[in-house]
N, C-alpha and C positions, 0 to 999 in steps of 0.2 A: 189911772188907778185900776179901773175895771179890767184893762188889758193885762196888767201885771197879775192880778188875781187869777184871771183865766189862764195865763201862761203858767203860773205856779201850780195851779190845780192840774193842768194837762201834763206837766212834766214831773211834778213832785206831789202826787196825790196824798201821800201820808202826812204832808204838812197840814192838811185840813181834816185829818181823821182824828178821832178821839184817842187820847193816850191811855187806852185801857188794854189790859192783857187778858187773854192772848190777842194780838193784833188782828190776826185773821181768824174769825170765827167760822169754822167750816159749816157750810149750808148743806144739809143732807138732802139728796135728791131721791125721791121714791117712785115717781111716776114718769110717764112719757113727757109731761110738761113741767115747767118750772112755775110754780105759783108763789108770787111774792106779795106780801102785804105788810104795811108798817104804819105805826102812828108817829114814828120818829124817822127823820131822814137816815138813809143807809147808802153806803157805797158798796156795790156788788162787783166782785171781780170774777171773771170767767176765764178758764184755761181749757183750750181744746186738747184733750188727751188722746184723741183718736188720730188715725192716719188719713182722714178725709176732711174736706171742707165741711164746716157746719154753719148753717144759717140759723140764727136765733130770730124767730119771727113772732111779732105781736099781731095777731089777727084783728084785734079791735081797732088798732091805729094804722094797720097796713104798713108797718115798718119792719125792716129786716136788717140784720147786722151779720156780716161774714166774719167768721173766725177760722183761719186756716190751721192746719195741723201744728201743734205745739206753739200756738200764738195766744195772746191775751187780749181781753177787752174789759172796759170798766163802764158801769152804769150807775147813775144816781137814781134813787127811788125816794120820792118825797111824799109822805102822808097819803098814800093811796095803795091800790093793789094792781097787779099786772100779771098776766099769764104769757109765758113765752114757750114756743114749741121749738124743737130741734129738728132741722131738716138736713139730712146727709146728702151731699152732692158730689158727683164726679161725672165726667162726660157721658151723656146719654142716660143718666140715671139720677133721680131724686126720690127720697122717701123720708117719711117721718121716722125718727128713731128715739128710743128712750134717752132723755137728757142725761140720766145717771150713768149711761154707758159711754158717753162721749165728752162730758165736761166735769171739771172740778170747779166748784163754786165756793167762794167765801165772802163774808160780809163784814163791814165795819160801820159802827155808828158814825155819823158825820156831825161834827160840832162847828158848823160854819153857817153864819147867817147869809152868806153869799150864794149858797146852793139852794135855789128856790123852786126847781122844777125837776121832773123825771125826764132823763135824757141819757143818751150815750155820750160819755165823756172822752173816751178814746177807744179805738177799734183796731183789732188785728195787729197788735204790737208784737214785735219779735222778741221782746224781753219783758219779763214780769214787771208790772208797775209797783210791785212790792219790794223791789230791790232798792 
């Protein structure tokens, strides 16, 4: 049963997302970093709108996720806060860039008792998980 739930969430994330409208609540980015905090579980969807590889980095946990140009990633955030920085990368060059310039981010409330931790759920997808 656990494997089925993980499979469904990985390939059909909207099955576990609340049926509220609008589905995708745009998350406005203002700064160099993405600061997320919540009292209720959220599904965050990131789309790389730049023409460079972008690494989303959490310095507190030393975790990084790559999103290539025009690709998508999903992240679950469960009752805590987190800060992510955007690192632009191409051969011989890395620099922190304003996340608002390179990402589109939207959020969904999660209505699932099976999502219990903050984690990357899917990374660097060539197709939107929203389709």
